[in-house]
mmCIF file of the N, C-alpha and C atoms, coordinates in Angstrom:
data_MODEL
# 
_entry.id   MODEL 
# 
loop_
_atom_site.group_PDB 
_atom_site.id 
_atom_site.type_symbol 
_atom_site.label_atom_id 
_atom_site.label_alt_id 
_atom_site.label_comp_id 
_atom_site.label_asym_id 
_atom_site.label_entity_id 
_atom_site.label_seq_id 
_atom_site.pdbx_PDB_ins_code 
_atom_site.Cartn_x 
_atom_site.Cartn_y 
_atom_site.Cartn_z 
_atom_site.occupancy 
_atom_site.B_iso_or_equiv 
_atom_site.pdbx_formal_charge 
_atom_site.auth_seq_id 
_atom_site.auth_comp_id 
_atom_site.auth_asym_id 
_atom_site.auth_atom_id 
_atom_site.pdbx_PDB_model_num 
ATOM 1   N N  . MET A 1 1  ? 69.073 -42.880 183.216 1.00 0.00 ? 1  MET A N  1 
ATOM 2   C CA . MET A 1 1  ? 68.023 -41.890 183.306 1.00 0.00 ? 1  MET A CA 1 
ATOM 3   C C  . MET A 1 1  ? 66.858 -42.234 182.378 1.00 0.00 ? 1  MET A C  1 
ATOM 4   N N  . ILE A 1 2  ? 67.182 -42.718 181.194 1.00 0.00 ? 2  ILE A N  1 
ATOM 5   C CA . ILE A 1 2  ? 66.133 -43.007 180.218 1.00 0.00 ? 2  ILE A CA 1 
ATOM 6   C C  . ILE A 1 2  ? 65.240 -44.153 180.704 1.00 0.00 ? 2  ILE A C  1 
ATOM 7   N N  . GLY A 1 3  ? 65.842 -45.151 181.315 1.00 0.00 ? 3  GLY A N  1 
ATOM 8   C CA . GLY A 1 3  ? 65.058 -46.272 181.816 1.00 0.00 ? 3  GLY A CA 1 
ATOM 9   C C  . GLY A 1 3  ? 64.054 -45.851 182.879 1.00 0.00 ? 3  GLY A C  1 
ATOM 10  N N  . TYR A 1 4  ? 64.488 -45.007 183.800 1.00 0.00 ? 4  TYR A N  1 
ATOM 11  C CA . TYR A 1 4  ? 63.580 -44.558 184.854 1.00 0.00 ? 4  TYR A CA 1 
ATOM 12  C C  . TYR A 1 4  ? 62.586 -43.520 184.338 1.00 0.00 ? 4  TYR A C  1 
ATOM 13  N N  . ALA A 1 5  ? 62.962 -42.800 183.299 1.00 0.00 ? 5  ALA A N  1 
ATOM 14  C CA . ALA A 1 5  ? 62.006 -41.897 182.647 1.00 0.00 ? 5  ALA A CA 1 
ATOM 15  C C  . ALA A 1 5  ? 60.876 -42.712 182.032 1.00 0.00 ? 5  ALA A C  1 
ATOM 16  N N  . MET A 1 6  ? 61.226 -43.775 181.344 1.00 0.00 ? 6  MET A N  1 
ATOM 17  C CA . MET A 1 6  ? 60.214 -44.623 180.719 1.00 0.00 ? 6  MET A CA 1 
ATOM 18  C C  . MET A 1 6  ? 59.369 -45.346 181.767 1.00 0.00 ? 6  MET A C  1 
ATOM 19  N N  . LEU A 1 7  ? 59.994 -45.766 182.862 1.00 0.00 ? 7  LEU A N  1 
ATOM 20  C CA . LEU A 1 7  ? 59.256 -46.434 183.928 1.00 0.00 ? 7  LEU A CA 1 
ATOM 21  C C  . LEU A 1 7  ? 58.234 -45.491 184.549 1.00 0.00 ? 7  LEU A C  1 
ATOM 22  N N  . ALA A 1 8  ? 58.645 -44.261 184.853 1.00 0.00 ? 8  ALA A N  1 
ATOM 23  C CA . ALA A 1 8  ? 57.730 -43.281 185.447 1.00 0.00 ? 8  ALA A CA 1 
ATOM 24  C C  . ALA A 1 8  ? 56.581 -42.960 184.492 1.00 0.00 ? 8  ALA A C  1 
ATOM 25  N N  . LEU A 1 9  ? 56.887 -42.802 183.212 1.00 0.00 ? 9  LEU A N  1 
ATOM 26  C CA . LEU A 1 9  ? 55.824 -42.533 182.235 1.00 0.00 ? 9  LEU A CA 1 
ATOM 27  C C  . LEU A 1 9  ? 54.862 -43.710 182.120 1.00 0.00 ? 9  LEU A C  1 
ATOM 28  N N  . SER A 1 10 ? 55.386 -44.912 182.209 1.00 0.00 ? 10 SER A N  1 
ATOM 29  C CA . SER A 1 10 ? 54.531 -46.098 182.155 1.00 0.00 ? 10 SER A CA 1 
ATOM 30  C C  . SER A 1 10 ? 53.601 -46.152 183.361 1.00 0.00 ? 10 SER A C  1 
ATOM 31  N N  . TYR A 1 11 ? 54.147 -45.865 184.539 1.00 0.00 ? 11 TYR A N  1 
ATOM 32  C CA . TYR A 1 11 ? 53.312 -45.825 185.739 1.00 0.00 ? 11 TYR A CA 1 
ATOM 33  C C  . TYR A 1 11 ? 52.219 -44.766 185.588 1.00 0.00 ? 11 TYR A C  1 
ATOM 34  N N  . TRP A 1 12 ? 52.609 -43.571 185.129 1.00 0.00 ? 12 TRP A N  1 
ATOM 35  C CA . TRP A 1 12 ? 51.634 -42.484 184.995 1.00 0.00 ? 12 TRP A CA 1 
ATOM 36  C C  . TRP A 1 12 ? 50.539 -42.856 183.995 1.00 0.00 ? 12 TRP A C  1 
ATOM 37  N N  . HIS A 1 13 ? 50.937 -43.484 182.924 1.00 0.00 ? 13 HIS A N  1 
ATOM 38  C CA . HIS A 1 13 ? 49.960 -43.922 181.922 1.00 0.00 ? 13 HIS A CA 1 
ATOM 39  C C  . HIS A 1 13 ? 49.003 -44.951 182.526 1.00 0.00 ? 13 HIS A C  1 
ATOM 40  N N  . ALA A 1 14 ? 49.534 -45.825 183.369 1.00 0.00 ? 14 ALA A N  1 
ATOM 41  C CA . ALA A 1 14 ? 48.689 -46.833 184.020 1.00 0.00 ? 14 ALA A CA 1 
ATOM 42  C C  . ALA A 1 14 ? 47.666 -46.193 184.958 1.00 0.00 ? 14 ALA A C  1 
ATOM 43  N N  . PHE A 1 15 ? 47.985 -45.019 185.495 1.00 0.00 ? 15 PHE A N  1 
ATOM 44  C CA . PHE A 1 15 ? 47.065 -44.296 186.380 1.00 0.00 ? 15 PHE A CA 1 
ATOM 45  C C  . PHE A 1 15 ? 46.137 -43.371 185.602 1.00 0.00 ? 15 PHE A C  1 
ATOM 46  N N  . GLY A 1 16 ? 46.105 -43.505 184.309 1.00 0.00 ? 16 GLY A N  1 
ATOM 47  C CA . GLY A 1 16 ? 45.193 -42.715 183.490 1.00 0.00 ? 16 GLY A CA 1 
ATOM 48  C C  . GLY A 1 16 ? 45.666 -41.301 183.229 1.00 0.00 ? 16 GLY A C  1 
ATOM 49  N N  . MET A 1 17 ? 46.947 -41.046 183.437 1.00 0.00 ? 17 MET A N  1 
ATOM 50  C CA . MET A 1 17 ? 47.574 -39.739 183.201 1.00 0.00 ? 17 MET A CA 1 
ATOM 51  C C  . MET A 1 17 ? 46.863 -38.627 183.969 1.00 0.00 ? 17 MET A C  1 
ATOM 52  N N  . GLN A 1 18 ? 46.358 -38.934 185.147 1.00 0.00 ? 18 GLN A N  1 
ATOM 53  C CA . GLN A 1 18 ? 45.726 -37.927 185.995 1.00 0.00 ? 18 GLN A CA 1 
ATOM 54  C C  . GLN A 1 18 ? 46.805 -37.144 186.730 1.00 0.00 ? 18 GLN A C  1 
ATOM 55  N N  . GLU A 1 19 ? 46.468 -35.914 187.092 1.00 0.00 ? 19 GLU A N  1 
ATOM 56  C CA . GLU A 1 19 ? 47.434 -35.022 187.736 1.00 0.00 ? 19 GLU A CA 1 
ATOM 57  C C  . GLU A 1 19 ? 48.006 -35.636 189.016 1.00 0.00 ? 19 GLU A C  1 
ATOM 58  N N  . GLY A 1 20 ? 47.153 -36.141 189.893 1.00 0.00 ? 20 GLY A N  1 
ATOM 59  C CA . GLY A 1 20 ? 47.624 -36.726 191.144 1.00 0.00 ? 20 GLY A CA 1 
ATOM 60  C C  . GLY A 1 20 ? 48.426 -37.993 190.933 1.00 0.00 ? 20 GLY A C  1 
ATOM 61  N N  . GLY A 1 21 ? 48.143 -38.713 189.883 1.00 0.00 ? 21 GLY A N  1 
ATOM 62  C CA . GLY A 1 21 ? 48.857 -39.939 189.585 1.00 0.00 ? 21 GLY A CA 1 
ATOM 63  C C  . GLY A 1 21 ? 50.291 -39.706 189.168 1.00 0.00 ? 21 GLY A C  1 
ATOM 64  N N  . ARG A 1 22 ? 50.580 -38.498 188.714 1.00 0.00 ? 22 ARG A N  1 
ATOM 65  C CA . ARG A 1 22 ? 51.949 -38.178 188.288 1.00 0.00 ? 22 ARG A CA 1 
ATOM 66  C C  . ARG A 1 22 ? 52.916 -38.291 189.453 1.00 0.00 ? 22 ARG A C  1 
ATOM 67  N N  . TRP A 1 23 ? 52.541 -37.767 190.606 1.00 0.00 ? 23 TRP A N  1 
ATOM 68  C CA . TRP A 1 23 ? 53.444 -37.822 191.764 1.00 0.00 ? 23 TRP A CA 1 
ATOM 69  C C  . TRP A 1 23 ? 53.562 -39.230 192.309 1.00 0.00 ? 23 TRP A C  1 
ATOM 70  N N  . PHE A 1 24 ? 52.485 -40.000 192.235 1.00 0.00 ? 24 PHE A N  1 
ATOM 71  C CA . PHE A 1 24 ? 52.542 -41.388 192.665 1.00 0.00 ? 24 PHE A CA 1 
ATOM 72  C C  . PHE A 1 24 ? 53.433 -42.193 191.715 1.00 0.00 ? 24 PHE A C  1 
ATOM 73  N N  . ALA A 1 25 ? 53.373 -41.884 190.423 1.00 0.00 ? 25 ALA A N  1 
ATOM 74  C CA . ALA A 1 25 ? 54.236 -42.547 189.442 1.00 0.00 ? 25 ALA A CA 1 
ATOM 75  C C  . ALA A 1 25 ? 55.697 -42.236 189.733 1.00 0.00 ? 25 ALA A C  1 
ATOM 76  N N  . TRP A 1 26 ? 55.993 -40.984 190.080 1.00 0.00 ? 26 TRP A N  1 
ATOM 77  C CA . TRP A 1 26 ? 57.360 -40.602 190.431 1.00 0.00 ? 26 TRP A CA 1 
ATOM 78  C C  . TRP A 1 26 ? 57.820 -41.372 191.671 1.00 0.00 ? 26 TRP A C  1 
ATOM 79  N N  . LEU A 1 27 ? 56.962 -41.445 192.687 1.00 0.00 ? 27 LEU A N  1 
ATOM 80  C CA . LEU A 1 27 ? 57.308 -42.148 193.922 1.00 0.00 ? 27 LEU A CA 1 
ATOM 81  C C  . LEU A 1 27 ? 57.592 -43.622 193.655 1.00 0.00 ? 27 LEU A C  1 
ATOM 82  N N  . LEU A 1 28 ? 56.758 -44.269 192.857 1.00 0.00 ? 28 LEU A N  1 
ATOM 83  C CA . LEU A 1 28 ? 56.988 -45.675 192.539 1.00 0.00 ? 28 LEU A CA 1 
ATOM 84  C C  . LEU A 1 28 ? 58.296 -45.879 191.774 1.00 0.00 ? 28 LEU A C  1 
ATOM 85  N N  . ALA A 1 29 ? 58.617 -44.980 190.874 1.00 0.00 ? 29 ALA A N  1 
ATOM 86  C CA . ALA A 1 29 ? 59.872 -45.091 190.120 1.00 0.00 ? 29 ALA A CA 1 
ATOM 87  C C  . ALA A 1 29 ? 61.073 -44.935 191.045 1.00 0.00 ? 29 ALA A C  1 
ATOM 88  N N  . VAL A 1 30 ? 60.999 -43.994 191.979 1.00 0.00 ? 30 VAL A N  1 
ATOM 89  C CA . VAL A 1 30 ? 62.108 -43.791 192.917 1.00 0.00 ? 30 VAL A CA 1 
ATOM 90  C C  . VAL A 1 30 ? 62.220 -44.976 193.874 1.00 0.00 ? 30 VAL A C  1 
ATOM 91  N N  . LEU A 1 31 ? 61.103 -45.502 194.336 1.00 0.00 ? 31 LEU A N  1 
ATOM 92  C CA . LEU A 1 31 ? 61.153 -46.682 195.204 1.00 0.00 ? 31 LEU A CA 1 
ATOM 93  C C  . LEU A 1 31 ? 61.747 -47.884 194.471 1.00 0.00 ? 31 LEU A C  1 
ATOM 94  N N  . TYR A 1 32 ? 61.443 -48.009 193.198 1.00 0.00 ? 32 TYR A N  1 
ATOM 95  C CA . TYR A 1 32 ? 62.043 -49.084 192.410 1.00 0.00 ? 32 TYR A CA 1 
ATOM 96  C C  . TYR A 1 32 ? 63.554 -48.868 192.289 1.00 0.00 ? 32 TYR A C  1 
ATOM 97  N N  . ALA A 1 33 ? 63.963 -47.615 192.125 1.00 0.00 ? 33 ALA A N  1 
ATOM 98  C CA . ALA A 1 33 ? 65.399 -47.308 192.044 1.00 0.00 ? 33 ALA A CA 1 
ATOM 99  C C  . ALA A 1 33 ? 66.105 -47.677 193.348 1.00 0.00 ? 33 ALA A C  1 
ATOM 100 N N  . VAL A 1 34 ? 65.467 -47.401 194.469 1.00 0.00 ? 34 VAL A N  1 
ATOM 101 C CA . VAL A 1 34 ? 66.041 -47.765 195.771 1.00 0.00 ? 34 VAL A CA 1 
ATOM 102 C C  . VAL A 1 34 ? 66.169 -49.281 195.878 1.00 0.00 ? 34 VAL A C  1 
ATOM 103 N N  . SER A 1 35 ? 65.134 -50.000 195.462 1.00 0.00 ? 35 SER A N  1 
ATOM 104 C CA . SER A 1 35 ? 65.196 -51.464 195.530 1.00 0.00 ? 35 SER A CA 1 
ATOM 105 C C  . SER A 1 35 ? 66.275 -52.014 194.591 1.00 0.00 ? 35 SER A C  1 
ATOM 106 N N  . ASP A 1 36 ? 66.493 -51.371 193.469 1.00 0.00 ? 36 ASP A N  1 
ATOM 107 C CA . ASP A 1 36 ? 67.543 -51.795 192.543 1.00 0.00 ? 36 ASP A CA 1 
ATOM 108 C C  . ASP A 1 36 ? 68.921 -51.597 193.158 1.00 0.00 ? 36 ASP A C  1 
ATOM 109 N N  . GLU A 1 37 ? 69.114 -50.481 193.845 1.00 0.00 ? 37 GLU A N  1 
ATOM 110 C CA . GLU A 1 37 ? 70.400 -50.247 194.520 1.00 0.00 ? 37 GLU A CA 1 
ATOM 111 C C  . GLU A 1 37 ? 70.617 -51.263 195.642 1.00 0.00 ? 37 GLU A C  1 
ATOM 112 N N  . LEU A 1 38 ? 69.562 -51.618 196.349 1.00 0.00 ? 38 LEU A N  1 
ATOM 113 C CA . LEU A 1 38 ? 69.661 -52.638 197.390 1.00 0.00 ? 38 LEU A CA 1 
ATOM 114 C C  . LEU A 1 38 ? 70.060 -53.974 196.764 1.00 0.00 ? 38 LEU A C  1 
ATOM 115 N N  . HIS A 1 39 ? 69.453 -54.300 195.643 1.00 0.00 ? 39 HIS A N  1 
ATOM 116 C CA . HIS A 1 39 ? 69.805 -55.536 194.936 1.00 0.00 ? 39 HIS A CA 1 
ATOM 117 C C  . HIS A 1 39 ? 71.267 -55.526 194.521 1.00 0.00 ? 39 HIS A C  1 
ATOM 118 N N  . GLN A 1 40 ? 71.779 -54.385 194.063 1.00 0.00 ? 40 GLN A N  1 
ATOM 119 C CA . GLN A 1 40 ? 73.172 -54.287 193.632 1.00 0.00 ? 40 GLN A CA 1 
ATOM 120 C C  . GLN A 1 40 ? 74.137 -54.569 194.772 1.00 0.00 ? 40 GLN A C  1 
ATOM 121 N N  . SER A 1 41 ? 73.722 -54.312 196.014 1.00 0.00 ? 41 SER A N  1 
ATOM 122 C CA . SER A 1 41 ? 74.619 -54.551 197.147 1.00 0.00 ? 41 SER A CA 1 
ATOM 123 C C  . SER A 1 41 ? 74.895 -56.039 197.334 1.00 0.00 ? 41 SER A C  1 
ATOM 124 N N  . PHE A 1 42 ? 74.075 -56.908 196.777 1.00 0.00 ? 42 PHE A N  1 
ATOM 125 C CA . PHE A 1 42 ? 74.266 -58.349 196.894 1.00 0.00 ? 42 PHE A CA 1 
ATOM 126 C C  . PHE A 1 42 ? 74.949 -58.967 195.677 1.00 0.00 ? 42 PHE A C  1 
ATOM 127 N N  . VAL A 1 43 ? 75.197 -58.179 194.654 1.00 0.00 ? 43 VAL A N  1 
ATOM 128 C CA . VAL A 1 43 ? 75.800 -58.694 193.424 1.00 0.00 ? 43 VAL A CA 1 
ATOM 129 C C  . VAL A 1 43 ? 77.306 -58.403 193.446 1.00 0.00 ? 43 VAL A C  1 
ATOM 130 N N  . PRO A 1 44 ? 78.130 -59.448 193.347 1.00 0.00 ? 44 PRO A N  1 
ATOM 131 C CA . PRO A 1 44 ? 79.581 -59.225 193.341 1.00 0.00 ? 44 PRO A CA 1 
ATOM 132 C C  . PRO A 1 44 ? 80.006 -58.324 192.179 1.00 0.00 ? 44 PRO A C  1 
ATOM 133 N N  . GLY A 1 45 ? 80.871 -57.387 192.471 1.00 0.00 ? 45 GLY A N  1 
ATOM 134 C CA . GLY A 1 45 ? 81.366 -56.472 191.455 1.00 0.00 ? 45 GLY A CA 1 
ATOM 135 C C  . GLY A 1 45 ? 80.504 -55.244 191.233 1.00 0.00 ? 45 GLY A C  1 
ATOM 136 N N  . ARG A 1 46 ? 79.340 -55.201 191.854 1.00 0.00 ? 46 ARG A N  1 
ATOM 137 C CA . ARG A 1 46 ? 78.450 -54.037 191.739 1.00 0.00 ? 46 ARG A CA 1 
ATOM 138 C C  . ARG A 1 46 ? 78.450 -53.312 193.071 1.00 0.00 ? 46 ARG A C  1 
ATOM 139 N N  . HIS A 1 47 ? 78.310 -52.015 193.016 1.00 0.00 ? 47 HIS A N  1 
ATOM 140 C CA . HIS A 1 47 ? 78.313 -51.211 194.231 1.00 0.00 ? 47 HIS A CA 1 
ATOM 141 C C  . HIS A 1 47 ? 77.082 -50.312 194.237 1.00 0.00 ? 47 HIS A C  1 
ATOM 142 N N  . PRO A 1 48 ? 76.304 -50.358 195.303 1.00 0.00 ? 48 PRO A N  1 
ATOM 143 C CA . PRO A 1 48 ? 75.131 -49.480 195.390 1.00 0.00 ? 48 PRO A CA 1 
ATOM 144 C C  . PRO A 1 48 ? 75.568 -48.045 195.632 1.00 0.00 ? 48 PRO A C  1 
ATOM 145 N N  . GLY A 1 49 ? 74.772 -47.115 195.162 1.00 0.00 ? 49 GLY A N  1 
ATOM 146 C CA . GLY A 1 49 ? 75.080 -45.705 195.371 1.00 0.00 ? 49 GLY A CA 1 
ATOM 147 C C  . GLY A 1 49 ? 73.813 -44.884 195.522 1.00 0.00 ? 49 GLY A C  1 
ATOM 148 N N  . ILE A 1 50 ? 73.722 -44.188 196.623 1.00 0.00 ? 50 ILE A N  1 
ATOM 149 C CA . ILE A 1 50 ? 72.546 -43.338 196.847 1.00 0.00 ? 50 ILE A CA 1 
ATOM 150 C C  . ILE A 1 50 ? 72.498 -42.210 195.829 1.00 0.00 ? 50 ILE A C  1 
ATOM 151 N N  . TRP A 1 51 ? 73.663 -41.808 195.325 1.00 0.00 ? 51 TRP A N  1 
ATOM 152 C CA . TRP A 1 51 ? 73.691 -40.714 194.347 1.00 0.00 ? 51 TRP A CA 1 
ATOM 153 C C  . TRP A 1 51 ? 73.058 -41.150 193.030 1.00 0.00 ? 51 TRP A C  1 
ATOM 154 N N  . ASP A 1 52 ? 73.151 -42.434 192.714 1.00 0.00 ? 52 ASP A N  1 
ATOM 155 C CA . ASP A 1 52 ? 72.456 -42.939 191.522 1.00 0.00 ? 52 ASP A CA 1 
ATOM 156 C C  . ASP A 1 52 ? 70.959 -42.676 191.626 1.00 0.00 ? 52 ASP A C  1 
ATOM 157 N N  . VAL A 1 53 ? 70.411 -42.970 192.797 1.00 0.00 ? 53 VAL A N  1 
ATOM 158 C CA . VAL A 1 53 ? 68.975 -42.775 193.008 1.00 0.00 ? 53 VAL A CA 1 
ATOM 159 C C  . VAL A 1 53 ? 68.637 -41.297 193.028 1.00 0.00 ? 53 VAL A C  1 
ATOM 160 N N  . LEU A 1 54 ? 69.395 -40.516 193.806 1.00 0.00 ? 54 LEU A N  1 
ATOM 161 C CA . LEU A 1 54 ? 69.069 -39.101 193.995 1.00 0.00 ? 54 LEU A CA 1 
ATOM 162 C C  . LEU A 1 54 ? 69.279 -38.255 192.751 1.00 0.00 ? 54 LEU A C  1 
ATOM 163 N N  . ILE A 1 55 ? 70.261 -38.597 191.959 1.00 0.00 ? 55 ILE A N  1 
ATOM 164 C CA . ILE A 1 55 ? 70.560 -37.748 190.801 1.00 0.00 ? 55 ILE A CA 1 
ATOM 165 C C  . ILE A 1 55 ? 69.994 -38.349 189.514 1.00 0.00 ? 55 ILE A C  1 
ATOM 166 N N  . PHE A 1 56 ? 70.502 -39.480 189.115 1.00 0.00 ? 56 PHE A N  1 
ATOM 167 C CA . PHE A 1 56 ? 70.171 -39.990 187.784 1.00 0.00 ? 56 PHE A CA 1 
ATOM 168 C C  . PHE A 1 56 ? 68.752 -40.540 187.697 1.00 0.00 ? 56 PHE A C  1 
ATOM 169 N N  . ASP A 1 57 ? 68.409 -41.454 188.577 1.00 0.00 ? 57 ASP A N  1 
ATOM 170 C CA . ASP A 1 57 ? 67.095 -42.096 188.489 1.00 0.00 ? 57 ASP A CA 1 
ATOM 171 C C  . ASP A 1 57 ? 65.977 -41.108 188.810 1.00 0.00 ? 57 ASP A C  1 
ATOM 172 N N  . ASN A 1 58 ? 66.154 -40.339 189.862 1.00 0.00 ? 58 ASN A N  1 
ATOM 173 C CA . ASN A 1 58 ? 65.163 -39.348 190.283 1.00 0.00 ? 58 ASN A CA 1 
ATOM 174 C C  . ASN A 1 58 ? 64.935 -38.296 189.197 1.00 0.00 ? 58 ASN A C  1 
ATOM 175 N N  . PHE A 1 59 ? 66.006 -37.723 188.696 1.00 0.00 ? 59 PHE A N  1 
ATOM 176 C CA . PHE A 1 59 ? 65.857 -36.675 187.686 1.00 0.00 ? 59 PHE A CA 1 
ATOM 177 C C  . PHE A 1 59 ? 65.333 -37.226 186.362 1.00 0.00 ? 59 PHE A C  1 
ATOM 178 N N  . GLY A 1 60 ? 65.696 -38.454 186.022 1.00 0.00 ? 60 GLY A N  1 
ATOM 179 C CA . GLY A 1 60 ? 65.143 -39.053 184.814 1.00 0.00 ? 60 GLY A CA 1 
ATOM 180 C C  . GLY A 1 60 ? 63.628 -39.150 184.889 1.00 0.00 ? 60 GLY A C  1 
ATOM 181 N N  . ALA A 1 61 ? 63.133 -39.609 186.042 1.00 0.00 ? 61 ALA A N  1 
ATOM 182 C CA . ALA A 1 61 ? 61.684 -39.722 186.235 1.00 0.00 ? 61 ALA A CA 1 
ATOM 183 C C  . ALA A 1 61 ? 61.031 -38.344 186.278 1.00 0.00 ? 61 ALA A C  1 
ATOM 184 N N  . LEU A 1 62 ? 61.618 -37.413 187.017 1.00 0.00 ? 62 LEU A N  1 
ATOM 185 C CA . LEU A 1 62 ? 61.033 -36.068 187.143 1.00 0.00 ? 62 LEU A CA 1 
ATOM 186 C C  . LEU A 1 62 ? 60.968 -35.332 185.814 1.00 0.00 ? 62 LEU A C  1 
ATOM 187 N N  . ILE A 1 63 ? 62.058 -35.360 185.084 1.00 0.00 ? 63 ILE A N  1 
ATOM 188 C CA . ILE A 1 63 ? 62.108 -34.638 183.807 1.00 0.00 ? 63 ILE A CA 1 
ATOM 189 C C  . ILE A 1 63 ? 61.096 -35.210 182.820 1.00 0.00 ? 63 ILE A C  1 
ATOM 190 N N  . ALA A 1 64 ? 61.024 -36.537 182.745 1.00 0.00 ? 64 ALA A N  1 
ATOM 191 C CA . ALA A 1 64 ? 60.075 -37.164 181.818 1.00 0.00 ? 64 ALA A CA 1 
ATOM 192 C C  . ALA A 1 64 ? 58.635 -36.826 182.183 1.00 0.00 ? 64 ALA A C  1 
ATOM 193 N N  . LEU A 1 65 ? 58.314 -36.892 183.473 1.00 0.00 ? 65 LEU A N  1 
ATOM 194 C CA . LEU A 1 65 ? 56.949 -36.585 183.904 1.00 0.00 ? 65 LEU A CA 1 
ATOM 195 C C  . LEU A 1 65 ? 56.620 -35.111 183.679 1.00 0.00 ? 65 LEU A C  1 
ATOM 196 N N  . TRP A 1 66 ? 57.587 -34.239 183.912 1.00 0.00 ? 66 TRP A N  1 
ATOM 197 C CA . TRP A 1 66 ? 57.359 -32.809 183.688 1.00 0.00 ? 66 TRP A CA 1 
ATOM 198 C C  . TRP A 1 66 ? 57.127 -32.531 182.205 1.00 0.00 ? 66 TRP A C  1 
ATOM 199 N N  . LEU A 1 67 ? 57.999 -33.094 181.354 1.00 0.00 ? 67 LEU A N  1 
ATOM 200 C CA . LEU A 1 67 ? 57.841 -32.874 179.915 1.00 0.00 ? 67 LEU A CA 1 
ATOM 201 C C  . LEU A 1 67 ? 56.512 -33.428 179.414 1.00 0.00 ? 67 LEU A C  1 
ATOM 202 N N  . ALA A 1 68 ? 56.130 -34.602 179.891 1.00 0.00 ? 68 ALA A N  1 
ATOM 203 C CA . ALA A 1 68 ? 54.874 -35.203 179.458 1.00 0.00 ? 68 ALA A CA 1 
ATOM 204 C C  . ALA A 1 68 ? 53.689 -34.374 179.937 1.00 0.00 ? 68 ALA A C  1 
ATOM 205 N N  . SER A 1 69 ? 53.757 -33.825 181.148 1.00 0.00 ? 69 SER A N  1 
ATOM 206 C CA . SER A 1 69 ? 52.649 -33.009 181.637 1.00 0.00 ? 69 SER A CA 1 
ATOM 207 C C  . SER A 1 69 ? 52.541 -31.695 180.866 1.00 0.00 ? 69 SER A C  1 
ATOM 208 N N  . GLN A 1 70 ? 53.674 -31.111 180.485 1.00 0.00 ? 70 GLN A N  1 
ATOM 209 C CA . GLN A 1 70 ? 53.668 -29.895 179.672 1.00 0.00 ? 70 GLN A CA 1 
ATOM 210 C C  . GLN A 1 70 ? 53.078 -30.186 178.298 1.00 0.00 ? 70 GLN A C  1 
ATOM 211 N N  . TRP A 1 71 ? 53.456 -31.312 177.735 1.00 0.00 ? 71 TRP A N  1 
ATOM 212 C CA . TRP A 1 71 ? 52.957 -31.688 176.425 1.00 0.00 ? 71 TRP A CA 1 
ATOM 213 C C  . TRP A 1 71 ? 51.457 -31.955 176.469 1.00 0.00 ? 71 TRP A C  1 
ATOM 214 N N  . SER A 1 72 ? 51.005 -32.629 177.529 1.00 0.00 ? 72 SER A N  1 
ATOM 215 C CA . SER A 1 72 ? 49.561 -32.939 177.619 1.00 0.00 ? 72 SER A CA 1 
ATOM 216 C C  . SER A 1 72 ? 48.723 -31.690 177.871 1.00 0.00 ? 72 SER A C  1 
ATOM 217 N N  . LYS A 1 73 ? 49.290 -30.676 178.524 1.00 0.00 ? 73 LYS A N  1 
ATOM 218 C CA . LYS A 1 73 ? 48.562 -29.421 178.734 1.00 0.00 ? 73 LYS A CA 1 
ATOM 219 C C  . LYS A 1 73 ? 48.358 -28.665 177.424 1.00 0.00 ? 73 LYS A C  1 
ATOM 220 N N  . ASN A 1 74 ? 49.326 -28.787 176.535 1.00 0.00 ? 74 ASN A N  1 
ATOM 221 C CA . ASN A 1 74 ? 49.266 -28.059 175.261 1.00 0.00 ? 74 ASN A CA 1 
ATOM 222 C C  . ASN A 1 74 ? 48.432 -28.776 174.211 1.00 0.00 ? 74 ASN A C  1 
ATOM 223 N N  . ASN A 1 75 ? 48.071 -30.018 174.466 1.00 0.00 ? 75 ASN A N  1 
ATOM 224 C CA . ASN A 1 75 ? 47.283 -30.773 173.475 1.00 0.00 ? 75 ASN A CA 1 
ATOM 225 C C  . ASN A 1 75 ? 45.891 -31.015 173.940 1.00 0.00 ? 75 ASN A C  1 
# 
């Protein structure tokens, strides 16, 4: 979760921390998570899981972006 939280925040920062860029940053982080699961399907001993993307990676990105947006509104 922490890795995808940091990835989403990095994407958002690259977009200038604009409101609309937050959702695009989330989308890019989730798409990267999907590509990572696809990659895992080709690695022996690793198993891809849609629940990894839907729960851990998705929520890590969402929570980080939400917290950062709340913090930026207050500052």
